[in-house]
PASEBA-1860 file (N, C-alpha, C; in nm, 3 decimals):
! residues 224
1> XXXXXXXX> 0.850/1.216/2.354/0.963/1.313/2.381/1.062/1.308/2.259 ~ 1.100/1.386/2.208/1.185/1.415/2.092/1.345/1.355/2.127 ~ 1.420/1.293/2.034/1.519/1.247/2.056/1.619/1.296/1.951 ~ 1.679/1.414/1.949/1.779/1.475/1.840/1.878/1.375/1.788 ~ 1.910/1.283/1.881/2.032/1.198/1.843/1.979/1.063/1.769 ~ 1.869/1.045/1.749/1.800/0.936/1.691/1.851/0.947/1.529 ~ 1.892/0.862/1.465/1.930/0.852/1.332/1.851/0.722/1.278 ~ 1.798/0.749/1.179/1.702/0.635/1.110/1.813/0.537/1.045
9> XXXXXXXX> 1.810/0.424/1.055/1.888/0.332/0.975/1.880/0.311/0.825 ~ 1.980/0.292/0.751/1.986/0.257/0.613/1.909/0.142/0.564 ~ 1.820/0.146/0.483/1.735/0.013/0.447/1.821/-0.045/0.349 ~ 1.840/-0.177/0.372/1.889/-0.270/0.253/1.808/-0.356/0.215 ~ 1.741/-0.342/0.076/1.654/-0.413/0.024/1.692/-0.453/-0.111 ~ 1.736/-0.567/-0.132/1.784/-0.631/-0.252/1.672/-0.757/-0.302 ~ 1.570/-0.757/-0.290/1.475/-0.854/-0.312/1.451/-0.882/-0.489 ~ 1.409/-1.016/-0.506/1.380/-1.013/-0.651/1.279/-0.917/-0.721
17> XXXXXXXX> 1.178/-0.886/-0.654/1.078/-0.802/-0.688/1.070/-0.641/-0.658 ~ 1.189/-0.602/-0.587/1.191/-0.472/-0.511/1.156/-0.379/-0.609 ~ 1.208/-0.357/-0.726/1.192/-0.244/-0.809/1.045/-0.243/-0.866 ~ 0.989/-0.344/-0.924/0.860/-0.363/-0.935/0.761/-0.311/-0.835 ~ 0.794/-0.367/-0.728/0.727/-0.354/-0.592/0.699/-0.218/-0.577 ~ 0.845/-0.157/-0.536/0.866/-0.002/-0.514/0.769/0.096/-0.590 ~ 0.792/0.074/-0.731/0.696/0.129/-0.816/0.563/0.149/-0.828 ~ 0.516/0.015/-0.781/0.354/-0.021/-0.757/0.315/0.053/-0.641
25> XXXXXXXX> 0.383/0.059/-0.503/0.352/0.106/-0.389/0.351/0.248/-0.394 ~ 0.447/0.320/-0.461/0.453/0.443/-0.475/0.336/0.487/-0.551 ~ 0.286/0.418/-0.654/0.176/0.461/-0.728/0.057/0.458/-0.662 ~ 0.032/0.359/-0.570/-0.076/0.334/-0.483/-0.063/0.467/-0.396 ~ 0.024/0.481/-0.315/0.049/0.582/-0.231/-0.002/0.712/-0.264 ~ 0.029/0.755/-0.403/0.006/0.885/-0.446/-0.138/0.889/-0.478 ~ -0.233/0.786/-0.496/-0.334/0.791/-0.541/-0.448/0.753/-0.384 ~ -0.388/0.748/-0.285/-0.468/0.684/-0.160/-0.525/0.798/-0.100
33> XXXXXXXX> -0.665/0.769/-0.058/-0.736/0.906/-0.016/-0.668/0.965/0.109 ~ -0.711/1.096/0.142/-0.619/1.143/0.222/-0.663/1.099/0.371 ~ -0.797/1.035/0.381/-0.836/0.964/0.531/-0.760/0.874/0.548 ~ -0.715/0.790/0.459/-0.641/0.670/0.485/-0.499/0.723/0.550 ~ -0.467/0.668/0.656/-0.335/0.704/0.699/-0.254/0.582/0.738 ~ -0.111/0.581/0.753/-0.035/0.475/0.758/-0.066/0.385/0.864 ~ -0.140/0.437/0.984/-0.189/0.346/1.087/-0.292/0.262/1.064 ~ -0.372/0.321/0.960/-0.491/0.239/0.898/-0.439/0.128/0.822
41> XXXXXXXX> -0.313/0.129/0.781/-0.288/0.033/0.672/-0.186/-0.064/0.751 ~ -0.145/-0.021/0.868/-0.060/-0.113/0.990/-0.189/-0.230/1.029 ~ -0.299/-0.157/1.074/-0.389/-0.244/1.135/-0.441/-0.331/1.025 ~ -0.468/-0.267/0.917/-0.527/-0.390/0.800/-0.450/-0.495/0.789 ~ -0.309/-0.477/0.758/-0.227/-0.568/0.731/-0.219/-0.673/0.851 ~ -0.218/-0.626/0.992/-0.198/-0.711/1.106/-0.331/-0.790/1.073 ~ -0.456/-0.735/1.073/-0.580/-0.802/1.079/-0.599/-0.919/0.986 ~ -0.541/-0.881/0.849/-0.546/-0.982/0.723/-0.446/-1.089/0.766
49> XXXXXXXX> -0.328/-1.071/0.836/-0.255/-1.199/0.883/-0.329/-1.280/0.987 ~ -0.416/-1.236/1.089/-0.481/-1.282/1.170/-0.577/-1.376/1.082 ~ -0.670/-1.312/0.984/-0.754/-1.380/0.908/-0.682/-1.496/0.816 ~ -0.557/-1.487/0.785/-0.476/-1.580/0.723/-0.477/-1.693/0.815 ~ -0.423/-1.683/0.926/-0.400/-1.774/1.026/-0.529/-1.879/1.059 ~ -0.677/-1.752/1.066/-0.792/-1.843/1.090/-0.803/-1.907/0.973 ~ -0.808/-1.869/0.834/-0.820/-1.940/0.725/-0.756/-2.076/0.720 ~ -0.643/-2.075/0.776/-0.560/-2.219/0.762/-0.633/-2.310/0.864
57> XXXXXXXX> -0.649/-2.239/0.981/-0.738/-2.334/1.094/-0.855/-2.386/1.050 ~ -0.952/-2.297/0.976/-1.081/-2.343/0.944/-1.035/-2.432/0.793 ~ -0.935/-2.437/0.753/-0.923/-2.554/0.648/-0.920/-2.695/0.683 ~ -0.894/-2.727/0.833/-0.924/-2.866/0.889/-1.066/-2.887/0.859 ~ -1.154/-2.829/0.849/-1.293/-2.871/0.825/-1.338/-2.850/0.674 ~ -1.277/-2.738/0.600/-1.294/-2.730/0.475/-1.196/-2.689/0.406 ~ -1.119/-2.752/0.332/-1.015/-2.739/0.260/-1.003/-2.584/0.176 ~ -1.138/-2.580/0.108/-1.151/-2.454/0.048/-1.098/-2.310/0.063
65> XXXXXXXX> -1.113/-2.314/0.205/-1.069/-2.213/0.298/-0.899/-2.153/0.251 ~ -0.857/-2.271/0.212/-0.735/-2.228/0.179/-0.706/-2.120/0.085 ~ -0.803/-2.121/-0.006/-0.800/-2.004/-0.101/-0.826/-1.865/-0.049 ~ -0.908/-1.867/0.066/-0.906/-1.735/0.132/-0.800/-1.702/0.194 ~ -0.704/-1.793/0.248/-0.564/-1.747/0.299/-0.487/-1.671/0.190 ~ -0.512/-1.706/0.051/-0.455/-1.644/-0.061/-0.490/-1.517/-0.057 ~ -0.628/-1.474/-0.053/-0.680/-1.331/-0.050/-0.615/-1.258/0.069 ~ -0.631/-1.305/0.167/-0.609/-1.231/0.297/-0.413/-1.205/0.275
73> XXXXXXXX> -0.360/-1.304/0.231/-0.216/-1.271/0.232/-0.194/-1.140/0.132 ~ -0.280/-1.132/0.032/-0.258/-1.025/-0.069/-0.302/-0.889/0.015 ~ -0.415/-0.915/0.081/-0.475/-0.789/0.176/-0.343/-0.764/0.265 ~ -0.285/-0.842/0.325/-0.158/-0.814/0.427/-0.042/-0.753/0.345 ~ -0.026/-0.800/0.212/0.081/-0.716/0.161/0.054/-0.579/0.125 ~ -0.080/-0.563/0.077/-0.118/-0.442/0.079/-0.097/-0.324/0.181 ~ -0.173/-0.388/0.311/-0.143/-0.293/0.430/0.007/-0.284/0.475 ~ 0.073/-0.402/0.509/0.197/-0.419/0.560/0.300/-0.336/0.473
81> XXXXXXXX> 0.302/-0.345/0.346/0.395/-0.300/0.249/0.379/-0.126/0.220 ~ 0.249/-0.091/0.226/0.205/0.022/0.171/0.198/0.134/0.292 ~ 0.208/0.103/0.418/0.216/0.190/0.533/0.338/0.277/0.536 ~ 0.441/0.234/0.526/0.558/0.287/0.516/0.586/0.370/0.404 ~ 0.549/0.311/0.280/0.552/0.398/0.165/0.456/0.527/0.161 ~ 0.356/0.499/0.208/0.246/0.639/0.226/0.329/0.744/0.320 ~ 0.370/0.711/0.427/0.442/0.799/0.507/0.549/0.854/0.450 ~ 0.616/0.794/0.371/0.731/0.845/0.286/0.677/0.951/0.204
89> XXXXXXXX> 0.596/0.911/0.115/0.526/0.988/0.014/0.462/1.093/0.055 ~ 0.401/1.105/0.176/0.342/1.225/0.239/0.431/1.305/0.334 ~ 0.556/1.274/0.325/0.666/1.339/0.423/0.609/1.350/0.557 ~ 0.534/1.251/0.615/0.463/1.206/0.749/0.570/1.119/0.822 ~ 0.685/1.083/0.791/0.779/0.998/0.902/0.800/1.022/1.045 ~ 0.763/0.918/1.084/0.790/0.907/1.244/0.885/0.773/1.258 ~ 1.014/0.793/1.253/1.103/0.669/1.237/1.093/0.589/1.343 ~ 1.095/0.616/1.481/1.087/0.529/1.585/0.969/0.471/1.599
97> XXXXXXXX> 0.865/0.564/1.610/0.726/0.510/1.613/0.686/0.386/1.477 ~ 0.730/0.453/1.367/0.691/0.363/1.249/0.771/0.235/1.252 ~ 0.895/0.213/1.287/0.973/0.108/1.323/0.925/0.013/1.393 ~ 0.886/0.063/1.522/0.831/-0.020/1.644/0.717/-0.076/1.627 ~ 0.625/0.017/1.574/0.489/-0.047/1.550/0.484/-0.160/1.429 ~ 0.555/-0.113/1.340/0.566/-0.207/1.191/0.605/-0.325/1.248 ~ 0.727/-0.353/1.297/0.798/-0.465/1.322/0.737/-0.535/1.447 ~ 0.654/-0.464/1.536/0.603/-0.573/1.659/0.466/-0.635/1.585
105> XXXXXXXX> 0.393/-0.539/1.490/0.292/-0.602/1.409/0.334/-0.699/1.321 ~ 0.460/-0.714/1.270/0.510/-0.813/1.198/0.521/-0.933/1.298 ~ 0.565/-0.914/1.407/0.585/-1.052/1.479/0.458/-1.112/1.528 ~ 0.364/-1.028/1.561/0.231/-1.091/1.585/0.165/-1.158/1.479 ~ 0.190/-1.093/1.334/0.128/-1.153/1.227/0.213/-1.311/1.194 ~ 0.335/-1.309/1.238/0.390/-1.433/1.203/0.361/-1.519/1.299 ~ 0.309/-1.494/1.406/0.267/-1.572/1.506/0.134/-1.623/1.455 ~ 0.033/-1.541/1.416/-0.089/-1.599/1.373/-0.069/-1.669/1.250
113> XXXXXXXX> 0.030/-1.640/1.146/0.035/-1.727/1.057/0.095/-1.862/1.065 ~ 0.199/-1.868/1.155/0.232/-1.997/1.158/0.158/-2.074/1.274 ~ 0.100/-2.018/1.369/-0.003/-2.088/1.442/-0.110/-2.156/1.363 ~ -0.176/-2.055/1.252/-0.269/-2.125/1.156/-0.231/-2.253/1.095 ~ -0.100/-2.247/1.059/-0.033/-2.370/0.988/-0.047/-2.491/1.083 ~ -0.002/-2.491/1.220/-0.012/-2.586/1.304/-0.158/-2.623/1.325 ~ -0.241/-2.531/1.350/-0.387/-2.565/1.386/-0.449/-2.644/1.261 ~ -0.383/-2.628/1.155/-0.493/-2.645/1.026/-0.453/-2.811/1.012
121> XXXXXXXX> -0.361/-2.872/1.069/-0.323/-3.016/1.042/-0.235/-3.032/0.925 ~ -0.209/-2.943/0.844/-0.093/-2.966/0.749/0.027/-2.967/0.781 ~ 0.056/-2.886/0.914/0.222/-2.878/0.943/0.186/-2.931/1.098 ~ 0.302/-2.998/1.136/0.288/-3.073/1.257/0.335/-2.942/1.353 ~ 0.279/-2.950/1.476/0.308/-2.831/1.573/0.464/-2.814/1.603 ~ 0.524/-2.932/1.593/0.679/-2.930/1.650/0.747/-2.859/1.503 ~ 0.709/-2.879/1.398/0.775/-2.826/1.280/0.730/-2.666/1.281 ~ 0.593/-2.640/1.316/0.563/-2.512/1.323/0.657/-2.432/1.421
129> XXXXXXXX> 0.649/-2.487/1.528/0.730/-2.415/1.649/0.890/-2.386/1.596 ~ 0.949/-2.499/1.559/1.077/-2.477/1.483/1.070/-2.352/1.384 ~ 0.991/-2.337/1.291/0.980/-2.253/1.191/0.955/-2.104/1.261 ~ 0.879/-2.101/1.363/0.857/-1.968/1.445/0.975/-1.915/1.520 ~ 1.046/-2.015/1.594/1.172/-1.990/1.660/1.283/-1.957/1.563 ~ 1.308/-2.003/1.467/1.404/-1.976/1.353/1.381/-1.842/1.308 ~ 1.249/-1.814/1.265/1.224/-1.670/1.201/1.222/-1.556/1.306 ~ 1.201/-1.598/1.427/1.221/-1.495/1.534/1.379/-1.480/1.569
137> XXXXXXXX> 1.430/-1.573/1.560/1.592/-1.565/1.572/1.656/-1.470/1.464 ~ 1.610/-1.496/1.344/1.683/-1.419/1.223/1.626/-1.285/1.261 ~ 1.507/-1.262/1.302/1.449/-1.107/1.312/1.555/-1.022/1.438 ~ 1.571/-1.125/1.536/1.634/-1.065/1.647/1.771/-1.030/1.595 ~ 1.833/-1.097/1.524/1.980/-1.067/1.456/1.969/-0.952/1.351 ~ 1.858/-0.925/1.284/1.839/-0.827/1.215/1.824/-0.679/1.286 ~ 1.755/-0.695/1.380/1.722/-0.590/1.496/1.824/-0.538/1.570 ~ 1.928/-0.623/1.606/2.057/-0.607/1.659/2.164/-0.525/1.574
145> XXXXXXXX> 2.135/-0.586/1.466/2.232/-0.513/1.336/2.180/-0.414/1.285 ~ 2.056/-0.362/1.300/2.002/-0.229/1.258/2.056/-0.124/1.382 ~ 2.046/-0.176/1.520/2.102/-0.100/1.611/2.233/-0.066/1.623 ~ 2.345/-0.178/1.594/2.471/-0.160/1.610/2.544/-0.110/1.486 ~ 2.491/-0.153/1.362/2.539/-0.107/1.226/2.493/0.014/1.165 ~ 2.347/0.025/1.203/2.299/0.122/1.121/2.243/0.087/1.006 ~ 2.237/-0.044/0.985/2.176/-0.069/0.836/2.052/-0.188/0.852 ~ 1.944/-0.147/0.819/1.821/-0.226/0.846/1.781/-0.336/0.702
153> XXXXXXXX> 1.828/-0.469/0.715/1.813/-0.553/0.618/1.684/-0.629/0.620 ~ 1.626/-0.582/0.465/1.483/-0.634/0.474/1.472/-0.762/0.387 ~ 1.569/-0.796/0.325/1.573/-0.912/0.266/1.723/-0.999/0.272 ~ 1.709/-1.133/0.206/1.804/-1.212/0.211/1.803/-1.294/0.113 ~ 1.894/-1.318/0.042/1.918/-1.427/-0.062/1.798/-1.372/-0.160 ~ 1.790/-1.266/-0.190/1.669/-1.194/-0.289/1.550/-1.231/-0.247 ~ 1.540/-1.271/-0.126/1.397/-1.294/-0.064/1.360/-1.181/0.030 ~ 1.243/-1.143/0.039/1.171/-1.051/0.128/1.045/-1.108/0.173
161> XXXXXXXX> 0.988/-1.045/0.249/0.842/-1.089/0.306/0.749/-1.109/0.166 ~ 0.760/-1.032/0.062/0.683/-1.028/-0.037/0.686/-1.157/-0.116 ~ 0.807/-1.221/-0.150/0.820/-1.333/-0.192/0.795/-1.455/-0.113 ~ 0.819/-1.436/0.005/0.753/-1.537/0.107/0.614/-1.550/0.086 ~ 0.540/-1.426/0.097/0.397/-1.420/0.080/0.352/-1.522/-0.043 ~ 0.427/-1.472/-0.172/0.396/-1.560/-0.309/0.422/-1.696/-0.286 ~ 0.541/-1.755/-0.204/0.558/-1.877/-0.164/0.453/-1.968/-0.094 ~ 0.398/-1.883/0.020/0.290/-1.948/0.096/0.166/-1.947/0.023
169> XXXXXXXX> 0.151/-1.848/-0.052/0.026/-1.863/-0.158/0.003/-1.968/-0.247 ~ 0.118/-1.977/-0.327/0.158/-2.118/-0.405/0.124/-2.243/-0.334 ~ 0.165/-2.247/-0.188/0.160/-2.344/-0.128/0.022/-2.388/-0.046 ~ -0.081/-2.286/-0.042/-0.183/-2.299/-0.008/-0.257/-2.360/-0.094 ~ -0.226/-2.341/-0.271/-0.308/-2.395/-0.367/-0.263/-2.534/-0.357 ~ -0.129/-2.547/-0.350/-0.073/-2.698/-0.379/-0.143/-2.785/-0.265 ~ -0.193/-2.743/-0.164/-0.228/-2.821/-0.051/-0.372/-2.891/-0.082 ~ -0.450/-2.818/-0.183/-0.559/-2.859/-0.213/-0.568/-2.981/-0.305
177> XXXXXXXX> -0.435/-2.986/-0.372/-0.429/-3.103/-0.469/-0.340/-3.221/-0.399 ~ -0.221/-3.164/-0.335/-0.131/-3.273/-0.294/-0.080/-3.225/-0.152 ~ -0.165/-3.250/-0.053/-0.107/-3.209/0.085/-0.004/-3.321/0.126 ~ 0.036/-3.414/0.064/0.127/-3.514/0.128/0.248/-3.546/0.012 ~ 0.359/-3.570/0.048/0.466/-3.598/-0.046/0.523/-3.727/-0.014 ~ 0.579/-3.768/-0.134/0.647/-3.916/-0.096/0.811/-3.904/-0.102 ~ 0.884/-3.930/-0.002/1.023/-3.907/-0.018/1.083/-4.042/0.060 ~ 1.173/-4.103/-0.033/1.250/-4.244/0.026/1.144/-4.325/0.056
185> XXXXXXXX> 1.031/-4.343/-0.021/0.941/-4.470/0.019/0.858/-4.405/0.132 ~ 0.876/-4.295/0.199/0.780/-4.253/0.310/0.670/-4.147/0.275 ~ 0.596/-4.132/0.376/0.487/-4.032/0.325/0.498/-3.902/0.433 ~ 0.528/-3.808/0.367/0.515/-3.677/0.471/0.439/-3.579/0.419 ~ 0.394/-3.495/0.518/0.305/-3.368/0.500/0.388/-3.257/0.420 ~ 0.323/-3.226/0.312/0.374/-3.115/0.234/0.462/-2.993/0.311 ~ 0.365/-2.940/0.391/0.401/-2.816/0.473/0.544/-2.856/0.587 ~ 0.536/-2.994/0.620/0.640/-3.022/0.708/0.763/-3.044/0.639
193> XXXXXXXX> 0.774/-3.076/0.505/0.896/-3.093/0.449/0.925/-2.947/0.409 ~ 0.838/-2.869/0.356/0.866/-2.721/0.340/0.909/-2.670/0.477 ~ 0.839/-2.674/0.572/0.915/-2.617/0.704/1.035/-2.650/0.743 ~ 1.073/-2.793/0.728/1.196/-2.825/0.748/1.318/-2.750/0.666 ~ 1.284/-2.737/0.534/1.369/-2.673/0.442/1.388/-2.546/0.496 ~ 1.257/-2.465/0.521/1.243/-2.337/0.580/1.351/-2.313/0.716 ~ 1.336/-2.404/0.795/1.427/-2.407/0.926/1.569/-2.385/0.870 ~ 1.606/-2.493/0.789/1.749/-2.504/0.754/1.788/-2.383/0.687
201> XXXXXXXX> 1.718/-2.310/0.590/1.774/-2.212/0.519/1.760/-2.083/0.608 ~ 1.696/-2.077/0.709/1.696/-1.952/0.795/1.799/-1.980/0.881 ~ 1.831/-2.103/0.914/1.957/-2.124/1.013/2.082/-2.098/0.981 ~ 2.104/-2.134/0.829/2.236/-2.102/0.755/2.223/-1.962/0.727 ~ 2.106/-1.889/0.692/2.130/-1.743/0.674/2.153/-1.658/0.817 ~ 2.105/-1.716/0.908/2.136/-1.675/1.058/2.279/-1.659/1.097 ~ 2.349/-1.794/1.062/2.459/-1.821/1.101/2.580/-1.732/1.026 ~ 2.560/-1.723/0.859/2.630/-1.635/0.791/2.619/-1.465/0.843
209> XXXXXXXX> 2.489/-1.440/0.878/2.469/-1.304/0.894/2.544/-1.282/1.047 ~ 2.542/-1.365/1.146/2.597/-1.351/1.266/2.770/-1.333/1.250 ~ 2.794/-1.440/1.169/2.949/-1.435/1.161/3.009/-1.310/1.089 ~ 2.921/-1.243/0.964/2.953/-1.143/0.901/2.948/-1.002/0.999 ~ 2.847/-1.005/1.073/2.837/-0.876/1.147/2.911/-0.879/1.265 ~ 2.942/-0.996/1.331/3.038/-1.010/1.422/3.200/-0.964/1.399 ~ 3.237/-1.001/1.275/3.358/-0.952/1.217/3.365/-0.825/1.179 ~ 3.236/-0.754/1.126/3.246/-0.614/1.109/3.257/-0.530/1.238
217> XXXXXXXX> 3.207/-0.579/1.327/3.195/-0.501/1.449/3.327/-0.508/1.513 ~ 3.371/-0.632/1.510/3.508/-0.648/1.570/3.612/-0.570/1.532 ~ 3.604/-0.579/1.391/3.711/-0.461/1.318/3.706/-0.324/1.358 ~ 3.552/-0.298/1.364/3.537/-0.150/1.385/3.574/-0.127/1.524 ~ 3.579/-0.195/1.611/3.615/-0.178/1.750/3.722/-0.261/1.818 ~ 3.809/-0.272/1.714/3.948/-0.337/1.753/4.016/-0.269/1.887 ~ 4.059/-0.341/1.970/4.146/-0.299/2.060/4.289/-0.315/2.053 ~ 4.377/-0.216/2.034/4.511/-0.225/1.993/4.567/-0.308/2.116
END
């Protein structure tokens, strides 16, 4: 059912790699075979994130599978980042369908990834749950802002999912050599430390974003 009143939100993307990534994605999209559709790429991205989580889980028995997680994160970037670009290059946009499918896939993909962290033993379940809750809370705020302000923010502090994939990939390799760190005379899991830092960073980002958007909406709908 068509909705002529629907208006696509403005995309706000200011990440470190945005310009390079955009040129790369457009180049790939222009050379993609016609039989490949954005839906194929979305499914590929979600499958790759499932395999990333399973690679982390398998690292409980074979740490070398951490290298597989790096490969699958790259495949996830290819599918998840290219699906929307392919639709835009081919002028085959379906704004509501694309937004919904892409971001519900991202939600499941995040669950697969963080679940893999917890199952691997490299991150405690409590920290993994904290990361997942914080990330989902930030995403809820982003989607509410998209609806109420008409601006869809894809990055914070110059970081987007692409930069996060790179950090996780570096972390995967680091786990092979140093799964634990020493802080204040105590030993902690590397991914627990990283997870707690991530929770704090997301929480600060969420709070600042909520305050900024609340102020903007209050001013826009001030009651005299």
